[in-house]
N, C-alpha and C positions, 0 to 999 in steps of 0.2 A: 495550408494545413494538409497533411497526408492522413489517410485512413487505412485501417486494416480490419480483418475479420477476427472476432472474438472466438477463438477456438474453432469449432465446427458448427457454430450456432447460426450462422447467417447474419448475426448482429454486427454492424459496422461501427467501429469506434475510432475516434481521433487518436493519433499516435502521441498526443499530449493529453494527459488526464488531470483534471483539477482536483487536487487534494484539499480537503476542507477541515482537517482535524482541529484547527485553531478557531474555527467559527464559533461564536458564542462565548469565548473566553478571551484569548489574546487578541482576536480579530472582532471588533464590534459589528453588530448586525448591519449597520449602514454600509460599512466597508465590505462585508461579506456579500451583500447584495450587489455592490458595484463590481466585485470580482467575478461573480457569476454572470452578470451582464456582459462584462468585457470578454470573458472566456467564450461564451456563445457567439458573440459578435466576431471573434477572431477564429471561429471554426472549431473550437474545443467543445465537443458534444458529450464528453465522458466525465462524470463527476463521481468521486469516491468518498464514502463516509463510513461510519460504524456506529453501532448502538452505544459503544463506550465513550465516544467523543462528546465533549471537547477534551483535548489533551493538553496538559497531563491529566490523567483520569482521576476524578474525585466525585463523591456522591452528589455534591451540589450542582455540578455542571454536566453530569451524565445525561446523554440524550439531547443536550442543548444544540449541538451541531445539526442533528436531524431536524429539530424544531425550526431552526433558522432557515434551512433549505425548504422545509414545508411552507413557511410563511412567504418565502420568495416565490415558490410555485403558485401559491394562492394569489399573490399580488400581480404576477405577470402572466400567468396562464401559459407558461412555456414548458410544462412537464413533458409534452410529446417530443420536444426537441432534444431532450437529455437522455442519454443512456446512463441510468442511475445504478450505482453499486453501493451496497452497504454490507455490514458484517455482523455475524453472531459471535459473541465472545467464547473463546475456548475455556478449558478447565481453569478455574481460579478459586482460591480460598481467600484472596485478598480483597475481593470486591463483592461481598455478599449483597450489597445494596442493588445489584443488577437484577436480582430475582426475588419474588415473594418467598417468604420462608417455607411455605408449603410445597414449593417446587424444587427447592434445593436438596440435592441428594447428599446426605451426610454433611449438610451445611455448606456445600460447595456449589459454585456455578459449574454445570456440566453440559455436555452435548447430548442430552436425553431428548426424546421426542417432545415431551411436555415443555421442556425449556426452550427448545428451538421454536416450537409453535408460538409460545408466549413472546419470545424475543422478536420474531418476525411481525406478529400482530402489533406490538408496541411500536416498532420501527415504522410500520405503515401509517399508524395514527400520527406519529410525530412528523412524518414526511408529507402528510396529507395527500397520499396516493393510494391506489388499491393494488399496486404491484411494484416490484423492483426488477430491474433488468438483469442484475447479477447479484446473487446472494452468496457471500463467502464465509467460510469458517475462519475466524480471525487468527486462531492458532489451535493446535491439536488438543485433544483430550488427554494425550499422553505427554510426557516430557521428552525432549531430545535436545541435541546441541543446536540451539538457535538463539535468537535475540542477543547474540554476542557471548553467550555462555561458552566457556572453554572446556567443560567436562560433560560427559554423557550421563544421563540418569533416566530412570523410567519408573512408572508405577508397574510393578511386575504383573503383567496380565490383567491389570485393572484399568481399562480404558474403554471408551465407547467404541464398539466394533465399526469398522468402516461401512459395512453393509447396513448397520442400523442408522448411522448418520445419513447415508444416501437415501434409505427408505423414508426417513423423516423429511428430508428435503423434497423427495419425489412427491409426497402427499401434497405439498404446497405448490409444486409445479403443476400438478393435476388440477389444483383449485384455482389456477390462474394467478397466483400471488407472486410467483417467481418465474422468470423467463429462462435464466441460465444459472449455473452454480459454479463456484470456484473455491479455492483454498488459499491460505496465506500463512506465511512463516512455516512452511512445510518442508519435509525432507524428501530425498529421492525415493526412499522406501515408501513413505506415506503417499506420494503421488501415484506410484505404481500400484499400490494396494487399492486406492480409490478407483483407478482405471480398470483393474482386474475385476473388482466386485461389480462395477457397473456393467461390464461386458458379460460377466457370468450370469447376472440376475436381471438384465434388461432394465437397469436403472439409469437415471440421468448421468451423463458423462461430465466430469469437471472440464470447464472451458479455459481456466486460467489459474495461475499461481501468483500471488502477490508476495514477493520477497524483496529484501534490500538488494540493491545493485548500484555500485558506484566505483570510482577509480581506486578507492582504498578498501573496497570489499567486493571482490570478484568471485565469491564462493559459489554463486549460482553457476558460473562458468566452470570453475576449477573443481567443483564438488559433484559434478555429474548431472545437475538439473538442466543445463542448457541442451544437452543431447535429448533428454526426455521431451523438453519443450518443443524442439524442432520435429522430432520423429513422431511424437504423439499429438502434436498440435494442441498443446496446452501452454499457451504463450505466457511470458512473464509480464506482469504489471509491476514495473520496477519502482519501488518506493525508496525514498531518501537518495535520489540521484546526486544531490549536492552534499551528502553526508551531514544532514541537519545544518546546512549552511557553512560548514567548515571549508568546503572546497571553493567557496567564493573568496576566501582569504580574510574574511572580516573578523575572525577571532585570532589571527596571528599575533604573536607576542603578548598573549593574555588580554587582548582587547575585549571589551564588553560593550558593544554598541547599545545605546538606549533603545528599549522596546524589542530587542532581539530575544529569541527563544532561550538562549543560554543565560541572558541577564534576568529573565523573568522566572525561569524554572530550574535551570542548571541540571537538566537530565540528559547530559551529553556523554556519559561514561563510555558509550559504545565507540566513540571516536577519540577517546583520550587515553587509551591503553598504550603499552610499550610500542614504540615505533610509530604510533599514529601521528603525533605532531610533526615528526620529521618528514614523513611521507606526504602529509597534507601540504607542508611548506614546499616540498619538492615539486608537487604537481602545480601549485600556484606559480612557482618560479618558472616552470616549464611553459605554462600558458603565456606568461609575460615575455619570455624569450621568443616564443612563436608569434608574438604580436596580437594575441587574442585575449579577450577577457577570461578570467578563470572560470566563470560560470559557463561560458561558451564551450571551453574544453570539456568540462565535467558533463554538461547536459548532452552535448553531441556524442560523447563517448557512449553514453547509455543508448541514445537514439539510434546509433549505427550498429548495435548488436542485433544479429539476425533473429535471435530468440525473443526479442522484446516486442510485445504487442503494443504497449503504451507505457510511457514514463509519467509517473505521478509527481506533479510539482505543487508545492504549497508556497504561499507568499504572505508576508506580514501586511502588505498593502497593495493597492492597485498598481502603483508604479513598479514594484518588484515583479508582480505578475506579468505585466507587459514586457519587461526586460527578459524574463524567463521564457516566455512564449517566443519572442523574437530570436532567442538563441538557437531554436530548432531550425531556423532558416539559414543559419550560418554554415559555412563549408566544413567538411572533414577531409583531411588530406592523408596521403600515404605517410608523410613525415610525422603527422600527429599520431597515427596508429603505431608507427615504429617506435616513437619516443615513449608513449605511455606503456607499451609492452616492455620496453627496456626497464622502466622504473618498476613495473610490476614484478619483473624477474629479479630485481635487486632486493626486494623486500615484499614478498607476496602477501596480500590480504592482511594488512596490519590491523584492520578494524572490522572483524567479522560480526 
């Protein structure tokens, strides 16, 4: 296992991060415990979760992923071995159950000081810990072209100011409840505004950005964020490196494997737009032509990007997790680089 620094924090994380969003719903607790044991035993010291998980989000399972992790900490006493990341939900009118009514601004979940404080305190209780190593804004308080949306929209001048969000997070850094902060599903403008306000006001600097990155979605690279990540040392925590499993080839031809995410929830629209199926099939075919497993090609592509601090992998079971971790030890060749870039040029980013 290889390790890298999380931004400029001095915190060392494995270049593989265990994604946990299915724990407590799709993944039963016993299997989740086994996955966390295996991850640590294989050198993966970085776990990622969120207050909204389990996924798909719903009121009856909200927070359950953090509870499962908390019970695992209590059982094994391995909290000190884990760099733990969680997230506070961005602006939402669709999940009011995340906050008590008296905290919701206009009925919405927002990134206000009171809501951030409440969210963090509840996460710490569920996780059975008194601090998180990385606390991330899950998505912005404003709207922008993200999550696969193809059009830009905004709340005109009605969003939590970057300096206000940073000041709210800074209070909890000072209280010892947060070691480092980051953002997720953020734009180049948003990242630079956070950095500018931190420098101007002496506030904590964001250490990371968690956005999607995979063979069929290279927007982080093509849209300007990669340069920011490298020059400003705000590395990418790449989620969905397998495009929600599509890049393994398991859904080709309309297949629905039992127990798979698509079979259980069918929230895969991000990878099923125009051109998506054709390009996924092309990358799977390329892997087989090159004599490697499709998941090897997909995961090593993400792992070899210079702006990636860690790639977040999730698995339905322990066997899948072991296979995914092993793929990071596989080779990446000049021929692989040349061929994936040629496919990208033929139909750029079909699954944003």
